[in-house]
SEMARLO-204941 format. One line per 5 residues: their letters; for each residue x, y, z of N, C-alpha, C. Coordinates in Angstrom, 1 decimal. Example, Ala and Ser with C-alpha at 12.3 -4.5 7.8 and 13.67 -1.06 7.14 Angstrom:
2
AS> 13.2,-5.7,7.8,12.3,-4.5,7.8,13.2,-3.3,7.8  12.8,-2.2,7.1,13.7,-1.1,7.1,12.9,0.0,7.9
This chain:
292
MIEAR> 24.8,-31.9,-0.4,25.0,-32.2,1.1,23.8,-31.7,1.9  23.3,-30.5,1.5,22.2,-29.9,2.2,21.0,-30.8,2.1  20.8,-31.4,0.8,19.6,-32.2,0.6,19.8,-33.5,1.4  21.0,-34.0,1.5,21.3,-35.3,2.3,20.9,-35.0,3.8  21.3,-33.8,4.3,21.0,-33.5,5.7,19.5,-33.4,5.9
LRARP> 18.8,-32.8,4.9,17.4,-32.7,5.1,16.7,-34.0,5.0  17.2,-34.9,4.2,16.6,-36.3,4.2,16.8,-37.0,5.5  18.0,-36.7,6.2,18.2,-37.3,7.4,17.5,-36.7,8.6  17.0,-35.5,8.4,16.3,-34.8,9.5,15.0,-34.3,9.0  14.0,-35.1,9.2,12.6,-34.8,8.7,12.1,-33.5,9.4
SMRTA> 12.4,-33.4,10.7,12.0,-32.2,11.5,12.5,-30.9,10.9  13.8,-30.9,10.5,14.3,-29.7,9.9,13.6,-29.4,8.6  13.3,-30.4,7.8,12.6,-30.2,6.5,11.3,-29.6,6.8  10.6,-30.2,7.8,9.2,-29.6,8.1,9.3,-28.2,8.5  10.3,-27.9,9.4,10.5,-26.5,9.8,10.8,-25.5,8.7
LTRLS> 11.7,-26.0,7.8,12.0,-25.1,6.6,10.8,-24.9,5.7  10.0,-26.0,5.5,8.8,-25.9,4.7,7.8,-24.8,5.3  7.6,-24.9,6.6,6.7,-24.0,7.2,7.3,-22.6,7.2  8.6,-22.4,7.4,9.2,-21.1,7.3,9.1,-20.5,5.9  9.3,-21.4,4.9,9.1,-20.9,3.5,7.7,-20.4,3.2
VGWLI> 6.7,-21.2,3.6,5.3,-20.7,3.4,5.0,-19.5,4.2  5.5,-19.4,5.4,5.3,-18.1,6.2,6.0,-16.9,5.5  7.2,-17.2,5.0,7.9,-16.1,4.3,7.2,-15.6,3.1  6.5,-16.5,2.3,5.8,-16.1,1.1,4.6,-15.3,1.5  4.0,-15.5,2.7,2.9,-14.7,3.2,3.4,-13.4,3.7
FVPIA> 4.5,-13.4,4.4,5.0,-12.2,5.1,5.5,-11.1,4.2  6.2,-11.5,3.1,6.9,-10.6,2.2,5.8,-9.7,1.5  4.7,-10.2,0.9,3.8,-9.3,0.3,3.1,-8.3,1.3  2.8,-8.8,2.6,2.2,-7.9,3.6,3.2,-6.9,4.0  4.5,-7.2,4.2,5.5,-6.2,4.6,5.7,-5.2,3.5
TLIQV> 5.7,-5.7,2.2,5.8,-4.7,1.1,4.7,-3.8,1.1  3.5,-4.2,1.3,2.3,-3.4,1.3,2.4,-2.3,2.4  2.8,-2.7,3.6,3.0,-1.8,4.7,4.0,-0.7,4.4  5.2,-1.1,3.7,6.2,-0.2,3.4,5.7,0.8,2.3  4.9,0.4,1.4,4.4,1.3,0.4,3.4,2.3,1.0
LTYSG> 2.6,1.8,1.9,1.6,2.7,2.6,2.3,3.7,3.5  3.4,3.3,4.2,4.0,4.2,5.1,5.3,4.8,4.6  5.7,4.5,3.3,6.9,5.0,2.7,8.1,4.8,3.6  8.4,3.6,3.8,9.5,3.2,4.8,10.2,2.0,4.2  11.3,1.6,5.0,12.0,0.4,4.7,12.7,0.4,3.4
LYRWL> 12.8,-0.8,2.8,13.5,-1.0,1.6,12.9,-0.2,0.5  11.5,-0.2,0.5,10.8,0.6,-0.6,11.3,2.1,-0.6  11.3,2.7,0.6,11.8,4.1,0.7,13.2,4.2,0.2  14.1,3.3,0.6,15.5,3.4,0.2,15.6,3.4,-1.3  14.9,2.5,-2.0,15.0,2.4,-3.4,14.4,3.6,-4.1
CEWQL> 13.3,4.1,-3.6,12.7,5.4,-4.1,13.7,6.5,-4.0  14.3,6.7,-2.9,15.2,7.8,-2.7,16.5,7.6,-3.5  16.9,6.4,-3.7,18.1,6.2,-4.6,17.7,6.6,-6.0  16.5,6.2,-6.5,16.1,6.7,-7.8,16.0,8.2,-7.9  15.5,8.8,-6.9,15.3,10.3,-6.9,16.7,10.9,-7.0
GQGGE> 17.7,10.3,-6.3,19.0,10.9,-6.3,19.7,10.7,-7.7  19.3,9.7,-8.4,19.9,9.4,-9.7,19.2,10.3,-10.8  17.9,10.3,-10.8,17.2,10.9,-11.9,16.1,11.9,-11.6  15.9,12.1,-10.3,14.9,13.1,-9.9,13.5,12.5,-9.9  13.3,11.2,-10.2,12.0,10.6,-10.1,12.1,9.1,-9.8
YDGLF> 11.0,8.5,-9.4,11.1,7.1,-9.1,9.9,6.3,-9.7  10.1,5.0,-9.8,9.0,4.2,-10.3,8.5,3.3,-9.1  7.4,3.7,-8.6,6.8,3.0,-7.4,6.6,1.6,-7.6  6.0,1.2,-8.8,5.7,-0.2,-9.1,7.0,-1.0,-9.1  8.0,-0.6,-9.7,9.3,-1.3,-9.8,9.9,-1.4,-8.3
SALVP> 9.8,-0.3,-7.6,10.4,-0.3,-6.2,9.7,-1.2,-5.3  8.5,-1.6,-5.6,7.7,-2.5,-4.7,7.8,-3.9,-5.1  7.6,-4.2,-6.4,7.5,-5.6,-6.9,8.8,-6.3,-7.1  9.8,-5.6,-7.6,11.1,-6.3,-7.9,11.8,-6.8,-6.6  11.9,-5.9,-5.5,12.5,-6.5,-4.3,11.6,-7.6,-3.7
AALLM> 10.3,-7.5,-3.8,9.4,-8.5,-3.2,9.7,-9.9,-4.0  9.8,-9.8,-5.3,10.0,-11.0,-6.1,11.4,-11.6,-5.7  12.4,-10.8,-5.6,13.7,-11.3,-5.2,13.7,-11.9,-3.8  13.0,-11.3,-2.9,13.0,-11.9,-1.5,12.2,-13.2,-1.5  11.2,-13.3,-2.3,10.4,-14.5,-2.3,11.0,-15.7,-3.1
APALL> 11.9,-15.4,-4.0,12.5,-16.4,-4.9,13.1,-17.6,-4.1  14.0,-17.4,-3.1,14.6,-18.6,-2.4,13.5,-19.5,-1.8  12.4,-19.0,-1.3,11.4,-19.8,-0.7,10.7,-20.6,-1.8  10.4,-19.9,-2.9,9.7,-20.6,-4.0,10.6,-21.7,-4.6  11.9,-21.4,-4.7,12.8,-22.5,-5.3,12.9,-23.7,-4.3
YLRNL> 12.9,-23.4,-3.0,13.0,-24.5,-2.0,11.8,-25.3,-2.1  10.6,-24.7,-2.1,9.3,-25.5,-2.1,9.2,-26.2,-3.5  9.7,-25.7,-4.5,9.6,-26.4,-5.8,10.5,-27.6,-5.8  11.7,-27.5,-5.2,12.6,-28.6,-5.2,12.7,-29.3,-3.8  11.5,-29.3,-3.2,11.5,-29.9,-1.8,11.8,-31.4,-1.9
PQDPA> 12.9,-31.8,-1.1,13.3,-33.3,-1.1,12.2,-34.1,-0.5  12.0,-35.3,-1.1,11.0,-36.2,-0.6,11.4,-37.0,0.7  10.5,-37.1,1.6,10.8,-37.8,2.8,10.9,-39.3,2.5  12.0,-40.0,2.8,12.1,-41.4,2.5,11.1,-42.3,3.2  10.7,-41.8,4.4,9.7,-42.6,5.2,8.3,-42.5,4.6
HPAPA> 8.1,-41.5,3.7,6.8,-41.3,3.1,7.0,-41.1,1.6  7.2,-42.2,0.9,7.5,-42.1,-0.6,6.3,-41.5,-1.3  6.6,-40.8,-2.4,5.6,-40.2,-3.2,4.8,-41.2,-3.9  3.4,-41.0,-4.0,2.6,-41.9,-4.7,2.9,-41.9,-6.2  2.3,-42.8,-6.9,2.5,-42.9,-8.3,2.0,-41.5,-9.0
PRPQA> 2.8,-41.0,-9.9,2.4,-39.7,-10.5,1.1,-39.7,-11.2  0.3,-38.7,-10.9,-1.0,-38.4,-11.5,-1.0,-37.0,-11.9  -0.5,-36.6,-13.1,-0.3,-35.2,-13.5,-1.5,-34.4,-13.3  -2.7,-34.9,-13.8,-3.9,-34.0,-13.7,-4.3,-33.8,-12.3  -4.3,-34.9,-11.5,-4.7,-34.7,-10.1,-3.7,-33.9,-9.3
DAERI> -2.4,-34.0,-9.6,-1.4,-33.2,-8.9,-1.5,-31.8,-9.3  -1.8,-31.5,-10.6,-1.9,-30.1,-11.0,-3.2,-29.5,-10.3  -4.2,-30.3,-10.2,-5.5,-29.8,-9.6,-5.2,-29.5,-8.2  -4.5,-30.4,-7.5,-4.3,-30.2,-6.0,-3.4,-28.9,-5.8  -2.4,-28.8,-6.6,-1.5,-27.6,-6.4,-2.3,-26.3,-6.7
GLRVL> -3.1,-26.3,-7.8,-3.9,-25.2,-8.1,-4.8,-24.8,-7.0  -5.5,-25.8,-6.4,-6.4,-25.5,-5.3,-5.7,-24.9,-4.1  -4.5,-25.4,-3.8,-3.7,-24.9,-2.7,-3.3,-23.4,-2.9  -2.8,-23.2,-4.1,-2.4,-21.8,-4.5,-3.6,-20.8,-4.3  -4.7,-21.2,-4.9,-5.9,-20.4,-4.8,-6.3,-20.2,-3.4
TVVGV> -6.2,-21.2,-2.6,-6.6,-21.1,-1.2,-5.7,-20.1,-0.4  -4.4,-20.3,-0.6,-3.5,-19.4,0.1,-3.6,-18.0,-0.4  -3.8,-17.7,-1.7,-3.9,-16.4,-2.2,-5.2,-15.8,-1.8  -6.3,-16.5,-1.9,-7.6,-16.0,-1.5,-7.8,-15.7,-0.1  -7.4,-16.7,0.8,-7.5,-16.5,2.2,-6.6,-15.4,2.7
GSAIV> -5.3,-15.4,2.2,-4.3,-14.4,2.6,-4.7,-13.0,2.3  -5.2,-12.9,1.0,-5.7,-11.5,0.6,-6.9,-11.1,1.4  -7.8,-12.0,1.7,-9.0,-11.6,2.5,-8.5,-11.2,3.9  -7.5,-11.8,4.5,-7.0,-11.4,5.8,-6.4,-10.0,5.7  -5.6,-9.7,4.6,-5.0,-8.4,4.4,-6.1,-7.4,4.2
CAAML> -7.1,-7.7,3.5,-8.2,-6.8,3.2,-8.9,-6.4,4.6  -9.2,-7.4,5.4,-9.8,-7.1,6.7,-8.9,-6.3,7.6  -7.6,-6.6,7.6,-6.7,-5.9,8.4,-6.6,-4.4,8.0  -6.6,-4.2,6.7,-6.5,-2.8,6.2,-7.7,-2.0,6.6  -8.9,-2.6,6.5,-10.1,-2.0,6.9,-10.1,-1.7,8.4
AWAQS> -9.6,-2.6,9.2,-9.6,-2.4,10.6,-8.6,-1.3,10.9  -7.4,-1.3,10.3,-6.4,-0.3,10.5,-6.9,1.1,10.1  -7.7,1.2,9.1,-8.2,2.5,8.6,-9.0,3.1,9.7  -9.7,2.3,10.5,-10.6,2.9,11.5,-9.8,3.5,12.7  -8.5,3.3,12.7,-7.7,3.9,13.8,-7.1,5.2,13.4
VPGGS> -7.4,5.7,12.2,-6.9,7.0,11.7,-8.1,7.9,11.4  -8.0,9.2,11.5,-9.2,10.0,11.3,-9.7,10.0,9.9  -11.1,9.9,9.8,-11.7,10.0,8.5,-12.0,11.5,8.1  -12.7,11.7,7.0,-12.9,13.0,6.5,-14.2,13.6,7.0  -15.1,12.8,7.7,-16.4,13.3,8.2,-16.3,13.6,9.7
GPAVD> -17.3,14.4,10.1,-17.4,14.7,11.5,-17.0,16.2,11.7  -17.2,16.7,13.0,-16.9,18.1,13.3,-15.4,18.4,13.1  -15.1,19.6,12.7,-13.7,20.0,12.5,-13.4,21.3,13.3  -12.2,21.4,13.8,-11.8,22.5,14.6,-11.3,23.6,13.7  -11.8,24.8,13.8,-11.3,26.0,13.0,-9.9,26.4,13.5
VDLAK> -9.0,26.6,12.5,-7.7,27.1,12.8,-7.4,28.2,11.9  -7.3,29.4,12.5,-7.0,30.6,11.7,-5.4,30.8,11.7  -4.9,30.6,10.5,-3.4,30.6,10.3,-2.9,32.0,10.6  -3.7,33.1,10.5,-3.2,34.4,10.8,-2.9,34.6,12.3  -3.5,33.7,13.1,-3.3,33.8,14.6,-2.4,32.7,15.1
LGDAA> -2.0,31.7,14.2,-1.3,30.5,14.7,0.1,30.8,15.1  0.9,31.6,14.2,2.3,31.9,14.5,3.1,30.6,14.5  3.9,30.5,15.5,4.8,29.3,15.7,4.2,28.2,16.5  2.9,28.4,17.0,2.3,27.4,17.8,2.0,26.1,17.0  1.9,25.0,17.7,1.5,23.7,17.0,0.0,23.7,16.7
PPLGR> -0.4,23.4,15.5,-1.8,23.3,15.3,-2.4,22.0,15.8  -3.7,21.9,16.1,-4.3,20.7,16.5,-4.4,19.7,15.4  -4.1,18.4,15.8,-4.1,17.3,14.8,-5.6,16.8,14.7  -5.8,16.1,13.6,-7.1,15.5,13.4,-8.0,16.3,12.4  -9.3,16.3,12.6,-10.2,17.0,11.7,-10.1,18.5,12.0
VTLIG> -9.7,19.3,11.0,-9.6,20.7,11.2,-10.1,21.4,9.9  -10.4,22.7,10.1,-10.6,23.6,8.9,-9.6,24.7,9.0  -8.6,24.7,8.1,-7.6,25.8,8.1,-8.2,27.0,7.3  -8.0,28.2,8.0,-8.5,29.4,7.4,-7.2,30.2,7.0  -7.0,30.4,5.8,-5.8,31.2,5.3,-5.7,31.1,3.8
AVDAT> -4.4,31.3,3.4,-4.2,31.4,1.9,-3.1,30.4,1.6  -3.2,29.9,0.3,-2.2,29.0,-0.2,-1.1,29.8,-0.9  0.1,29.4,-0.8,1.2,30.0,-1.5,1.1,29.6,-3.0  0.4,30.4,-3.8,0.1,30.0,-5.2,1.3,29.9,-6.1  2.4,30.5,-5.7,3.6,30.4,-6.5,4.4,29.1,-6.4
HVATK> 4.0,28.3,-5.4,4.8,27.0,-5.1,3.8,25.8,-5.1  2.7,25.8,-5.8,1.9,24.7,-5.9,2.5,23.6,-6.8  2.6,22.4,-6.3,3.3,21.2,-7.0,2.2,20.1,-7.2  2.4,19.5,-8.4,1.5,18.4,-8.8,2.2,17.1,-8.9  1.8,16.1,-8.3,2.3,14.7,-8.5,1.3,13.9,-9.3
WISGK> 1.8,13.3,-10.4,0.9,12.6,-11.3,1.3,11.2,-11.5  0.3,10.3,-11.7,0.5,8.9,-12.0,0.1,8.7,-13.4  1.0,8.1,-14.2,0.7,8.0,-15.6,-0.3,6.8,-15.9  -0.8,6.8,-17.1,-1.8,5.8,-17.4,-1.4,4.4,-17.4  -0.1,4.1,-17.3,0.4,2.7,-17.3,-0.1,1.9,-16.1
VAVDH> -0.4,2.6,-15.0,-0.9,2.0,-13.8,-2.3,2.5,-13.4  -2.9,3.3,-14.3,-4.2,3.8,-14.0,-4.9,4.0,-15.3  -6.2,4.1,-15.2,-7.0,4.3,-16.5,-6.7,5.6,-17.1  -6.5,6.7,-16.3,-6.2,8.0,-16.8,-5.1,8.6,-16.0  -4.5,9.7,-16.4,-3.5,10.4,-15.5,-4.2,10.9,-14.3
EHTVY> -3.6,10.6,-13.1,-4.2,11.0,-11.9,-3.3,12.0,-11.2  -3.9,13.1,-10.8,-3.1,14.2,-10.2,-3.4,14.3,-8.7  -2.3,14.6,-7.9,-2.5,15.0,-6.5,-1.7,16.3,-6.3  -2.4,17.3,-5.8,-1.8,18.6,-5.7,-1.3,18.8,-4.3  -0.1,19.4,-4.1,0.4,19.7,-2.8,0.8,21.2,-2.9
APMIV> 0.6,21.9,-1.8,0.9,23.3,-1.7,1.2,23.8,-0.3  2.2,24.6,-0.1,2.4,25.2,1.2,1.3,26.3,1.5  1.0,26.5,2.8,0.1,27.5,3.2,0.9,28.7,3.8  0.4,29.9,3.7,1.1,31.0,4.2,0.7,31.2,5.7  1.7,31.1,6.5,1.5,31.3,8.0,2.2,32.5,8.4
PGASD> 1.5,33.6,8.6,2.2,34.9,9.0,3.0,34.7,10.2  4.3,35.2,10.1,5.2,35.2,11.3,6.1,34.0,11.3  5.8,33.0,10.4,6.6,31.8,10.4,7.7,31.9,9.3  8.9,31.7,9.6,10.0,31.8,8.6,10.1,30.7,7.6  9.7,29.5,8.0,9.7,28.3,7.1,8.2,27.8,6.9
ARIFV> 8.1,27.1,5.8,6.8,26.5,5.5,6.5,25.4,6.5  5.4,25.5,7.3,5.1,24.6,8.3,3.8,23.8,8.0  2.9,24.3,7.2,1.7,23.6,6.9,1.5,23.5,5.4  1.1,22.3,5.0,0.9,22.0,3.6,-0.5,21.4,3.4  -1.1,21.5,2.2,-2.3,20.9,1.9,-2.1,19.9,0.8
KQYTG> -2.9,18.9,0.8,-2.9,17.8,-0.2,-4.3,17.5,-0.7  -4.5,17.5,-2.0,-5.8,17.2,-2.5,-5.7,16.4,-3.8  -6.4,15.3,-3.9,-6.4,14.4,-5.1,-7.4,15.0,-6.0  -7.0,15.1,-7.3,-7.9,15.8,-8.2,-8.3,14.9,-9.4  -7.8,13.8,-9.6,-8.1,13.0,-10.8,-7.3,13.4,-12.0
GSVTQ> -7.9,13.2,-13.2,-7.1,13.5,-14.4,-7.6,14.7,-15.1  -8.6,15.4,-14.7,-9.2,16.5,-15.5,-8.7,17.9,-14.9  -8.7,18.1,-13.6,-8.4,19.4,-13.1,-7.0,19.3,-12.5  -6.2,20.3,-12.9,-4.8,20.3,-12.4,-4.6,21.4,-11.4  -5.5,22.4,-11.2,-5.3,23.4,-10.2,-6.6,23.7,-9.5
PLPTG> -7.0,22.9,-8.6,-8.3,23.1,-8.0,-8.3,23.9,-6.7  -7.1,24.2,-6.2,-7.0,24.9,-4.9,-7.3,26.3,-5.0  -8.2,26.9,-4.2,-8.4,28.4,-4.2,-7.1,29.1,-3.7  -6.8,30.2,-4.2,-5.6,30.9,-3.8,-5.9,32.3,-3.2  -7.1,32.6,-2.8,-7.4,33.9,-2.3,-7.2,33.9,-0.8
PGDQF> -7.1,35.1,-0.1,-7.0,35.2,1.3,-8.3,34.8,2.0  -8.2,34.2,3.2,-9.3,33.8,4.0,-10.1,32.6,3.5  -9.5,31.8,2.6,-10.1,30.6,2.1,-10.1,29.5,3.2  -11.0,28.6,3.1,-11.1,27.5,4.1,-10.8,26.2,3.4  -10.0,25.4,4.1,-9.5,24.1,3.7,-9.8,23.1,4.8
RGVLV> -10.7,22.2,4.5,-11.1,21.2,5.5,-10.6,19.8,5.2  -10.1,19.2,6.2,-9.5,17.8,6.1,-9.0,17.3,7.4  -8.0,16.4,7.2,-7.4,15.7,8.4,-6.0,16.2,8.5  -5.6,16.8,9.5,-4.2,17.3,9.7,-3.3,16.3,10.4  -2.2,15.9,9.8,-1.3,15.0,10.4,0.1,15.6,10.4
EGGLP> 0.9,15.1,11.3,2.3,15.6,11.4,3.2,14.8,10.3  3.9,15.6,9.5,4.7,14.9,8.5,3.8,14.5,7.3  4.3,13.6,6.5,3.4,13.0,5.5,3.7,13.4,4.1  4.6,14.3,3.9,4.9,14.7,2.5,5.7,13.6,1.9  5.4,13.1,0.6,6.3,12.1,0.0,7.6,12.8,-0.3
HDMVR> 8.7,11.9,-0.3,10.0,12.4,-0.4,10.2,13.2,-1.7  9.6,12.7,-2.8,9.8,13.5,-4.0,9.2,14.8,-4.0  8.1,15.0,-3.2,7.5,16.3,-3.0,8.4,17.2,-2.2  9.0,16.6,-1.2,10.0,17.4,-0.3,11.1,17.9,-1.2  11.6,17.1,-2.1,12.7,17.5,-3.0,12.2,18.6,-4.0
QFERT> 11.0,18.4,-4.4,10.4,19.4,-5.4,10.3,20.8,-4.7  9.8,20.8,-3.5,9.7,22.1,-2.8,11.0,22.7,-2.5  12.0,21.9,-2.1,13.3,22.4,-1.9,14.0,23.0,-3.1  13.7,22.3,-4.3,14.3,22.8,-5.5,13.7,24.2,-5.9  12.4,24.4,-5.5,11.8,25.7,-5.8,11.9,26.7,-4.8
GVRIG> 12.8,26.5,-3.8,13.1,27.5,-2.8,12.2,27.5,-1.5  11.4,26.5,-1.3,10.6,26.4,-0.1,11.4,25.7,1.0  11.5,26.4,2.1,12.2,25.9,3.2,11.1,25.2,4.2  11.3,23.9,4.4,10.3,23.2,5.2,10.8,23.1,6.6  9.9,23.6,7.5,10.2,23.6,8.9,10.1,22.2,9.6
EPYYL> 10.6,22.1,10.8,10.4,20.9,11.5,9.9,21.2,12.9  8.8,20.6,13.3,8.0,19.7,12.5,7.1,20.5,11.5  6.6,19.8,10.5,5.7,20.4,9.6,4.4,19.5,9.6  3.3,20.0,9.0,2.0,19.3,9.1,1.4,19.3,7.7  0.6,18.3,7.4,0.0,18.1,6.1,-1.5,17.9,6.3
LIMGR> -2.3,18.8,5.6,-3.7,18.6,5.6,-4.2,17.8,4.5  -4.7,16.6,4.8,-5.2,15.7,3.7,-6.7,16.0,3.5  -7.0,16.5,2.3,-8.3,16.9,2.0,-9.0,15.7,1.2  -10.3,15.6,1.4,-11.0,14.5,0.7,-12.0,13.8,1.5  -12.8,13.0,0.9,-14.0,12.4,1.6,-13.5,11.4,2.7
DGART> -12.4,10.7,2.5,-12.0,9.6,3.4,-10.8,10.1,4.3  -10.4,11.3,4.2,-9.3,11.8,5.0,-8.0,11.0,4.9  -7.5,10.7,6.1,-6.2,9.9,6.2,-6.4,8.4,5.9  -7.7,8.0,5.7,-7.9,6.6,5.5,-7.8,6.1,4.0  -7.6,7.1,3.1,-7.6,6.7,1.7,-6.7,5.6,1.3
PYYVA> -5.4,5.7,1.7,-4.4,4.7,1.3,-4.8,3.3,1.8  -5.4,3.2,3.0,-5.8,2.0,3.6,-7.0,1.4,2.8  -7.9,2.2,2.4,-9.0,1.8,1.6,-8.6,1.3,0.3  -7.6,2.0,-0.3,-7.1,1.5,-1.6,-6.4,0.2,-1.5  -5.6,0.0,-0.4,-5.0,-1.3,-0.2,-6.0,-2.4,0.1
AGLAG> -7.1,-2.1,0.8,-8.1,-3.0,1.1,-8.9,-3.4,-0.2  -9.1,-2.4,-1.0,-9.8,-2.7,-2.3,-9.0,-3.6,-3.2  -7.7,-3.4,-3.3,-6.8,-4.2,-4.1,-6.7,-5.7,-3.5  -6.6,-5.7,-2.2,-6.5,-7.1,-1.5,-7.8,-7.8,-1.7  -8.9,-7.1,-1.6,-10.2,-7.7,-1.8,-10.4,-8.2,-3.2
FVAML> -9.9,-7.5,-4.2,-10.0,-7.9,-5.6,-9.2,-9.2,-5.8  -8.0,-9.2,-5.2,-7.2,-10.4,-5.3,-7.8,-11.6,-4.6  -8.4,-11.3,-3.4,-9.1,-12.4,-2.7,-10.3,-13.0,-3.5  -11.0,-12.1,-4.2,-12.1,-12.5,-5.0,-11.6,-13.4,-6.2  -10.5,-13.0,-6.8,-9.9,-13.8,-7.9,-9.4,-15.2,-7.4
GLLPL> -9.1,-15.3,-6.1,-8.6,-16.6,-5.6,-9.8,-17.4,-5.1  -10.8,-16.8,-4.4,-11.8,-17.6,-3.8,-13.0,-17.9,-4.7  -13.3,-17.1,-5.7,-14.4,-17.4,-6.6,-14.1,-18.7,-7.4  -12.9,-18.9,-8.0,-12.7,-20.2,-8.6,-12.8,-21.4,-7.7  -12.4,-21.2,-6.4,-12.6,-22.3,-5.5,-14.1,-22.6,-5.3
LFFFV> -14.9,-21.5,-5.1,-16.3,-21.7,-5.0,-16.9,-22.5,-6.1  -16.6,-22.0,-7.4,-17.1,-22.7,-8.6,-16.7,-24.1,-8.7  -15.4,-24.4,-8.2,-14.9,-25.7,-8.3,-15.7,-26.7,-7.4  -15.9,-26.3,-6.2,-16.5,-27.2,-5.2,-18.0,-27.3,-5.5  -18.7,-26.2,-6.0,-20.1,-26.2,-6.3,-20.2,-27.2,-7.5
GKAFR> -19.3,-27.1,-8.5,-19.4,-27.9,-9.7,-19.2,-29.4,-9.3  -18.2,-29.6,-8.4,-17.9,-31.0,-7.9,-19.1,-31.6,-7.2  -19.8,-30.8,-6.4,-21.0,-31.3,-5.6,-22.1,-31.6,-6.6  -22.2,-30.7,-7.6,-23.3,-30.9,-8.6,-23.1,-32.2,-9.4  -21.8,-32.4,-9.8,-21.5,-33.7,-10.6,-21.7,-34.9,-9.7
RRVLV> -21.4,-34.9,-8.4,-21.7,-36.0,-7.5,-23.2,-36.2,-7.4  -24.0,-35.2,-7.4,-25.4,-35.4,-7.2,-26.0,-36.0,-8.5  -25.5,-35.5,-9.7,-25.9,-36.1,-10.9,-25.6,-37.6,-11.0  -24.4,-38.0,-10.5,-24.1,-39.4,-10.5,-25.0,-40.2,-9.6  -25.3,-39.6,-8.5,-26.2,-40.3,-7.5,-27.6,-40.5,-8.1
LR> -28.1,-39.5,-8.8,-29.4,-39.6,-9.4,-29.5,-40.6,-10.5  -28.4,-40.8,-11.2,-28.3,-41.8,-12.2,-28.3,-43.2,-11.7
């Protein structure tokens, strides 16, 4: 019955086709934003897994919902009813396959290039790791709110509560470690300031733990992954509200956006390079025919 109505209403069919294509573009972008900001459906699935087993699979939590959300649009486009006023031409399997392949490569390549550019532009709106930094002596901070942005924290790490988050080799070349630790703020009853440092696969405890050490990076409000919050709570660390996270590293708070831009740029290259080779080869073959 739905197909009969669509045949009777070409405008509805056109609208649903455009809506399906837009949905296929929207879902991957929305999923990427949820992963970067730890929000939405992605966060709900991660927290459900944390509640069940104390850990979560980030790849599963991102890809499976995205595939399920995209499935109806893919099925509709695959079984799109033909407009009686514009009957389909005689089947040409090779030409049809080539045309579909070119369209898919175009959508994937151009869409990924747009996402790459958007992530790079978005990264410029958050503080990077270079530039002058404000010195913040934790011994004098007390309950006052620290300045956000580029800072150098002067103080000591709580060495008994250093936590490491690692990504296994199934999604990386080697095990990758990110170290989180609360800092000691004299006079504060709860942990208010944390540091975060990516260490790669070789060093598991890079943070100095002596008094008067300096930690330079970008200070943001909030930002602890939920699994790290649970880890600190399990080890007896009481997290105050609001709390702050110092992101150490060359790129500061821009790292996740650069990672997303790199992935999107790689996908764009996979989509656009075959198109380039196809059209260059086609033009070359035409020129050879003309010369003959």
